[in-house]
C-alpha positions as CSV (number, residue, x, y, z in Angstrom):
1,M,-59.5,-0.8,52.3
2,L,-56.4,-3.1,52.5
3,D,-52.8,-2.4,50.6
4,L,-52.8,-6.1,49.9
5,I,-54.2,-9.1,50.4
6,I,-52.8,-12.6,50.3
7,I,-55.5,-15.3,49.8
8,N,-55.2,-18.7,49.3
9,G,-52.0,-19.5,51.0
10,V,-50.9,-21.9,54.0
11,C,-49.8,-20.4,57.8
12,F,-47.9,-21.4,60.1
13,I,-49.9,-20.7,63.2
14,D,-50.4,-21.4,66.8
15,G,-48.3,-24.8,65.9
16,R,-50.5,-26.1,63.0
17,L,-50.4,-25.3,59.0
18,N,-53.7,-23.5,58.4
19,K,-55.0,-22.2,55.2
20,T,-56.2,-18.2,55.4
21,D,-55.9,-15.2,54.0
22,I,-53.3,-12.4,55.5
23,G,-54.2,-8.4,55.4
24,V,-51.0,-5.5,55.0
25,Q,-51.7,-2.1,55.6
26,N,-48.8,0.1,55.6
27,G,-46.2,-2.5,55.1
28,K,-47.6,-5.1,57.9
29,I,-49.8,-7.4,58.9
30,S,-52.8,-5.9,60.4
31,I,-55.4,-8.6,59.8
32,I,-55.4,-12.8,59.1
33,G,-58.8,-14.9,58.0
34,D,-61.3,-14.9,55.7
35,L,-61.3,-12.0,53.7
36,S,-63.0,-12.8,50.6
37,K,-65.3,-10.0,51.5
38,E,-62.9,-7.3,51.8
39,N,-61.0,-5.0,49.5
40,S,-57.6,-4.2,48.5
41,H,-55.0,-2.4,46.3
42,E,-53.3,-5.6,45.5
43,K,-53.8,-9.1,45.4
44,I,-51.9,-12.2,45.7
45,D,-53.1,-15.6,45.4
46,A,-50.5,-18.0,47.0
47,K,-52.8,-21.1,46.2
48,N,-50.2,-24.5,47.4
49,L,-47.6,-22.0,48.6
50,I,-46.9,-21.8,52.2
51,V,-47.0,-18.2,53.5
52,L,-44.3,-16.6,55.7
53,P,-42.6,-13.4,57.1
54,G,-39.4,-12.6,56.0
55,C,-37.1,-15.0,57.5
56,M,-33.5,-13.4,59.3
57,D,-30.5,-15.5,59.2
58,T,-28.3,-14.4,62.0
59,Q,-25.1,-15.7,60.9
60,V,-23.7,-14.6,57.3
61,H,-20.7,-14.2,55.5
62,F,-20.3,-11.6,52.8
63,R,-16.2,-11.0,53.1
64,E,-16.4,-7.5,52.4
65,P,-14.2,-6.1,53.1
66,G,-10.8,-8.4,51.4
67,S,-13.0,-11.3,49.1
68,T,-15.4,-9.8,47.3
69,S,-14.2,-11.9,44.4
70,A,-16.2,-14.6,46.1
71,E,-18.9,-12.5,47.5
72,D,-19.8,-9.0,48.8
73,L,-22.6,-7.1,50.5
74,H,-24.6,-6.1,47.2
75,T,-24.5,-9.9,45.9
76,G,-24.8,-11.3,49.7
77,S,-28.1,-9.4,50.6
78,K,-29.1,-9.9,46.9
79,A,-29.6,-13.9,47.4
80,A,-30.6,-13.6,50.7
81,I,-33.7,-11.6,49.1
82,A,-34.2,-14.2,46.8
83,G,-34.7,-16.4,49.3
84,G,-37.0,-15.3,51.7
85,I,-34.4,-13.8,53.7
86,T,-35.5,-9.7,55.0
87,S,-33.2,-9.2,57.3
88,V,-29.4,-10.3,58.1
89,F,-26.7,-10.4,60.7
90,E,-23.1,-10.0,59.1
91,M,-20.0,-11.5,60.7
92,P,-16.5,-9.4,61.3
93,N,-14.2,-12.2,59.8
94,T,-13.4,-10.3,56.6
95,N,-10.1,-8.1,56.1
96,P,-9.3,-5.8,57.5
97,P,-11.4,-7.8,60.5
98,T,-14.1,-5.4,61.9
99,A,-12.8,-5.2,65.2
100,N,-12.4,-1.5,65.6
101,M,-14.7,1.5,65.0
102,K,-12.9,2.7,61.9
103,E,-13.9,-0.5,60.0
104,F,-17.3,-0.6,61.9
105,N,-18.1,2.7,60.6
106,N,-16.7,1.6,57.3
107,K,-18.9,-1.1,57.1
108,L,-21.9,0.8,57.4
109,N,-20.7,3.2,55.0
110,L,-19.8,0.1,52.2
111,A,-24.1,-1.2,53.1
112,K,-25.4,1.7,52.7
113,D,-27.8,1.8,49.5
114,R,-25.8,-1.3,48.7
115,M,-28.0,-3.8,50.3
116,Y,-31.4,-5.1,49.6
117,S,-32.2,-6.6,52.9
118,N,-32.0,-5.1,56.6
119,Y,-29.1,-5.6,58.1
120,A,-26.9,-5.3,61.5
121,F,-22.9,-6.2,61.4
122,Y,-21.3,-8.0,64.2
123,F,-18.3,-6.2,66.2
124,G,-15.3,-8.8,66.5
125,A,-13.8,-9.0,69.5
126,T,-10.0,-9.5,70.2
127,P,-7.7,-10.3,72.9
128,D,-6.7,-6.6,73.5
129,N,-9.6,-4.7,71.9
130,S,-11.9,-4.2,75.5
131,T,-12.1,-0.5,75.1
132,E,-13.8,-0.6,71.7
133,L,-16.1,-2.9,73.2
134,S,-17.0,-0.9,76.3
135,K,-18.5,1.9,73.4
136,L,-20.9,-0.7,71.5
137,K,-24.0,0.1,74.2
138,G,-26.6,1.5,71.5
139,L,-24.3,1.3,68.7
140,D,-26.8,1.8,65.6
141,G,-26.1,-1.4,63.3
142,C,-24.3,-3.2,65.8
143,C,-26.1,-6.8,66.7
144,G,-23.5,-7.9,68.5
145,V,-19.9,-9.1,69.8
146,K,-18.4,-12.3,67.6
147,L,-15.7,-14.0,69.9
148,F,-13.6,-16.8,68.1
149,A,-13.1,-19.2,71.1
150,G,-11.1,-21.7,68.2
151,S,-9.5,-20.4,65.3
152,S,-11.2,-21.0,61.9
153,T,-11.3,-18.7,58.7
154,G,-9.9,-15.0,59.3
155,N,-7.5,-14.1,62.0
156,L,-10.0,-13.5,64.9
157,L,-9.1,-15.3,68.2
158,V,-9.6,-15.2,71.4
159,D,-8.4,-18.9,73.4
160,K,-7.5,-17.0,76.1
161,E,-9.3,-17.7,79.5
162,E,-8.8,-13.8,81.0
163,D,-9.1,-12.2,77.5
164,I,-12.6,-14.4,77.2
165,E,-13.6,-12.7,80.6
166,K,-12.4,-8.9,79.7
167,V,-14.5,-10.0,76.1
168,F,-17.8,-10.5,78.4
169,Q,-16.8,-8.1,81.1
170,N,-16.5,-5.2,78.9
171,T,-19.7,-5.2,76.4
172,S,-23.2,-4.8,77.1
173,K,-24.4,-7.0,73.9
174,I,-24.7,-10.3,73.8
175,V,-21.5,-12.3,72.8
176,A,-21.6,-14.6,69.8
177,V,-18.8,-17.3,70.5
178,H,-17.4,-19.9,68.4
179,S,-17.0,-22.4,70.5
180,E,-14.2,-25.0,69.9
181,D,-11.2,-25.0,72.4
182,E,-7.9,-23.6,70.7
183,E,-5.5,-25.8,73.3
184,I,-7.6,-28.9,72.2
185,I,-7.6,-28.1,68.0
186,N,-3.5,-27.6,68.6
187,L,-3.0,-31.0,70.4
188,R,-5.3,-33.2,67.9
189,K,-3.5,-31.7,65.0
190,K,-1.3,-34.9,64.9
191,L,-4.8,-36.6,63.6
192,I,-4.9,-34.9,60.5
193,E,-3.9,-37.4,57.7
194,N,-3.8,-35.6,54.3
195,G,-6.5,-36.3,52.1
196,N,-8.6,-37.7,53.9
197,V,-11.5,-35.7,55.1
198,H,-12.8,-38.3,57.9
199,T,-10.4,-37.1,60.0
200,H,-11.5,-33.6,60.6
201,P,-14.2,-34.1,63.2
202,V,-12.0,-36.8,64.6
203,W,-9.4,-33.7,65.1
204,R,-11.9,-31.5,66.1
205,N,-13.9,-33.8,68.0
206,E,-17.0,-33.8,70.5
207,E,-14.6,-32.8,73.3
208,C,-13.5,-29.6,71.4
209,A,-16.6,-28.1,71.1
210,M,-18.1,-29.5,74.7
211,S,-14.9,-28.4,76.4
212,S,-14.7,-24.4,74.8
213,T,-18.7,-24.2,75.5
214,R,-18.8,-25.5,79.2
215,R,-16.3,-22.6,79.5
216,I,-18.2,-19.9,77.7
217,V,-21.1,-21.1,79.8
218,R,-19.4,-20.8,83.2
219,I,-17.5,-17.1,82.7
220,A,-21.6,-16.0,81.7
221,K,-23.1,-17.5,84.1
222,R,-20.5,-16.1,87.0
223,L,-20.3,-12.2,85.1
224,N,-24.3,-12.0,84.4
225,K,-23.4,-11.7,80.5
226,K,-25.5,-12.9,77.7
227,A,-23.7,-15.6,75.7
228,H,-25.1,-17.1,72.6
229,I,-23.5,-20.6,71.3
230,L,-23.4,-21.0,67.7
231,H,-23.1,-23.7,65.4
232,V,-23.8,-26.3,67.6
233,T,-23.0,-29.0,66.6
234,T,-22.8,-32.1,69.7
235,K,-24.9,-34.2,71.9
236,E,-23.1,-33.6,74.8
237,E,-23.8,-29.7,74.4
238,V,-27.4,-29.9,73.4
239,D,-28.0,-32.1,76.5
240,F,-25.5,-29.1,78.9
241,L,-27.1,-25.9,76.8
242,S,-30.9,-27.4,77.7
243,Q,-29.8,-27.3,81.6
244,N,-28.2,-24.0,81.1
245,K,-31.0,-21.6,80.0
246,G,-32.1,-17.8,81.2
247,N,-28.9,-16.0,79.6
248,I,-27.5,-18.7,77.7
249,T,-28.7,-19.1,74.3
250,F,-27.9,-21.7,71.2
251,E,-28.3,-21.9,67.0
252,I,-28.1,-25.3,65.1
253,T,-27.6,-24.3,61.2
254,P,-29.2,-25.9,58.5
255,Q,-26.2,-28.0,57.2
256,H,-26.1,-30.4,60.6
257,L,-29.7,-31.0,60.4
258,T,-29.2,-32.3,56.6
259,I,-26.5,-34.8,56.1
260,Y,-24.2,-36.3,58.5
261,A,-21.0,-38.5,58.7
262,P,-19.3,-40.6,57.1
263,D,-22.0,-40.2,54.6
264,C,-21.2,-36.5,53.4
265,Y,-17.6,-37.0,53.6
266,D,-18.1,-39.9,51.0
267,K,-20.6,-38.0,49.2
268,L,-19.3,-34.3,49.7
269,G,-15.3,-34.6,50.0
270,T,-14.0,-31.8,51.0
271,F,-17.2,-29.5,50.7
272,A,-18.2,-31.1,53.6
273,Q,-15.8,-29.6,55.5
274,M,-16.6,-26.9,57.7
275,N,-15.9,-25.8,61.5
276,P,-17.4,-27.0,63.8
277,P,-17.5,-30.2,62.2
278,L,-20.3,-32.7,60.5
279,R,-20.3,-35.6,62.9
280,D,-22.1,-38.8,63.2
281,K,-25.7,-39.7,63.2
282,S,-26.4,-40.0,66.6
283,H,-25.1,-36.1,66.7
284,Y,-27.6,-35.4,63.5
285,D,-30.3,-37.3,65.5
286,R,-29.8,-35.4,69.0
287,L,-30.1,-32.0,66.8
288,W,-33.0,-32.9,65.7
289,Y,-34.5,-33.8,68.9
290,A,-33.3,-30.3,69.8
291,V,-35.4,-28.3,67.2
292,R,-38.2,-30.5,67.3
293,N,-38.5,-30.2,71.5
294,N,-38.5,-26.7,71.5
295,Y,-40.7,-26.3,74.3
296,T,-38.4,-28.5,76.4
297,G,-36.8,-25.2,78.2
298,K,-40.3,-23.6,78.8
299,I,-42.0,-26.8,80.6
300,Y,-38.4,-26.5,82.2
301,D,-39.1,-23.4,83.3
302,R,-42.8,-24.0,84.6
303,I,-41.4,-26.9,86.4
304,L,-39.2,-24.3,88.6
305,K,-41.5,-21.5,88.5
306,A,-44.2,-24.2,90.4
307,G,-41.8,-24.9,92.9
308,F,-40.3,-28.6,92.2
309,E,-36.5,-29.7,92.9
310,I,-34.9,-31.4,90.3
311,I,-33.0,-34.0,91.7
312,A,-32.3,-36.2,88.7
313,A,-32.1,-35.3,84.9
314,K,-31.3,-37.2,81.7
315,L,-32.3,-37.1,78.3
316,K,-33.5,-40.9,77.6
317,K,-34.6,-42.7,74.4
318,M,-36.2,-45.5,75.0
319,S,-36.8,-49.0,73.1
320,K,-40.0,-50.1,72.2
321,S,-39.4,-52.7,74.7
322,E,-38.8,-50.3,78.0
323,A,-41.9,-48.3,77.1
324,N,-43.7,-51.7,77.1
325,E,-42.8,-52.3,80.0
326,F,-42.9,-48.2,81.7
327,Y,-46.7,-48.2,80.5
328,S,-48.0,-52.3,81.0
329,I,-50.1,-50.5,83.3
330,H,-51.9,-49.6,80.2
331,S,-51.3,-52.7,78.1
332,E,-55.1,-53.3,77.6
333,K,-55.6,-50.2,77.0
334,P,-56.9,-48.9,72.9
335,F,-54.0,-46.3,73.0
336,Y,-51.4,-48.6,74.4
337,N,-49.4,-49.6,71.1
338,D,-49.8,-45.8,70.0
339,L,-48.5,-44.6,73.2
340,T,-45.5,-46.9,73.3
341,D,-44.9,-46.2,69.5
342,F,-44.4,-42.9,70.0
343,M,-42.7,-42.9,73.0
344,S,-39.9,-44.9,71.9
345,S,-39.5,-42.7,68.4
346,G,-37.2,-40.5,70.3
347,H,-35.9,-38.7,73.2
348,S,-37.6,-37.9,76.1
349,M,-36.4,-35.6,79.2
350,V,-36.8,-37.8,82.4
351,L,-37.3,-35.3,85.4
352,A,-36.8,-36.6,89.3
353,L,-39.0,-33.8,90.6
354,K,-39.0,-32.6,94.5
355,K,-41.3,-30.7,96.6
356,D,-43.7,-31.1,99.4
357,N,-46.9,-33.0,97.7
358,A,-45.6,-33.6,95.2
359,V,-47.6,-36.0,93.3
360,S,-51.0,-33.6,93.9
361,E,-48.9,-31.1,92.9
362,W,-47.8,-31.9,89.9
363,R,-50.9,-32.9,88.6
364,K,-52.1,-29.7,89.2
365,T,-49.5,-28.7,87.7
366,I,-49.7,-30.3,84.2
367,G,-53.7,-30.2,84.4
368,S,-55.9,-33.0,82.5
369,T,-54.4,-36.1,80.6
370,N,-56.5,-34.8,77.5
371,P,-55.3,-31.3,76.8
372,L,-58.8,-30.4,75.6
373,E,-59.7,-30.8,79.3
374,A,-56.6,-29.4,80.7
375,D,-57.1,-25.9,83.0
376,E,-55.9,-22.6,81.5
377,G,-52.3,-22.2,82.6
378,T,-51.3,-25.9,82.9
379,I,-48.3,-27.6,81.1
380,R,-50.3,-29.8,78.9
381,K,-53.1,-26.9,77.7
382,D,-50.4,-25.0,76.7
383,F,-47.7,-27.6,75.0
384,A,-49.5,-30.9,74.5
385,T,-51.0,-31.1,70.7
386,S,-53.2,-34.2,71.6
387,L,-54.2,-36.9,74.2
388,S,-51.5,-39.7,73.4
389,E,-48.7,-36.8,72.6
390,N,-49.8,-34.8,75.8
391,A,-46.2,-33.2,76.4
392,V,-45.3,-34.8,79.9
393,H,-45.7,-37.9,82.1
394,G,-47.0,-37.6,85.5
395,S,-47.3,-40.2,88.8
396,D,-50.5,-40.7,89.5
397,S,-49.5,-42.0,93.3
398,D,-46.7,-41.9,95.4
399,E,-46.2,-45.5,95.3
400,N,-46.2,-45.8,91.4
401,A,-43.9,-42.2,91.3
402,I,-41.0,-44.0,93.6
403,K,-41.9,-47.4,91.0
404,E,-41.6,-44.8,88.1
405,I,-37.9,-43.1,89.4
406,N,-36.4,-46.0,89.8
407,F,-37.0,-47.6,86.2
408,F,-35.1,-44.6,85.1
409,F,-32.4,-43.8,88.0
410,S,-30.2,-45.6,90.3
411,G,-29.9,-44.1,94.1
412,T,-26.8,-42.9,93.3
413,E,-27.9,-40.6,90.3
414,L,-31.0,-38.8,92.9
415,I,-29.0,-35.3,94.2
């Protein structure tokens, strides 16, 4: 007999929403499927509801110690549970900051028997606590190191390159980075107009974020360390980070996927002010592209593992007329309009690939045009959702490959 059965719920499984039942035993999901004939000690009817596992929020600010009038570990975790968040990673920019073992242990003691959710804490990096950082390996309750490369709330700031290097060198933990360039922040302060919140993203502009992110990736790669770029806000960072996988990860926050400038500042005023800022719709669209196309990095890795060399790459949003021209060979086919509508509906990652017998090798790698007929282990079998949305395009001859490469790239863009 199962401990719990959740019936009639809708679950997100294998990329699709499916109505199914869930069986729980000893606190863990033990079976998913039709459980109408199974018995259990408890049963929950989730009709018209979506059933999710407990979610994780990897960046919370509960402000304890120091600002408990705003929130504390008890109330913050209680609110998290109410919203379906069962695990949290809490940030170190409290007062005093969680940047030494004394304050880290103090935070663990404050959390004990007071937090409703599972929890872990970030250890704050400073220019002079490298000795402390070297002791974090295996430390219970520590999820990583938080580095503020640009000033924000709190008094933690590590903005000099030599100090950033020391942080990465002296820790075995992942380093989560608030990635803004402090020098650019200070140089552009003169652009702030008092009372005009619209100047906030002008002050902390795209290059402020991108300059810092380039530096963090360069340092992390050279030292073979793991870096996680927090709250990415620019289309430039999305494009750059999509080509720098491996030990580099990044995240996008819900507000940057929900509202954008200038509307957010018109409607919300300073309530929309945050670091890094909310930006215009072109950035908003690219952030959504990154979320919706989370297979891009996996396909990119598959291409490299198959032995292809990438000699050119760009993120491109085709217009309807460009899609019509590119796929003109299919203009008489019944799927032509659906295909060109889809291909002009968002951004595509366009690659020029090099390998011996590249066309035939690529066709083997991607599989049949219809993903239902594709061989196991091919890109379309693993990532395509339908005949018209089949994940990747592949030239069918050397002649067409040359035409298609020239359609997207000039000769100077090819490596």
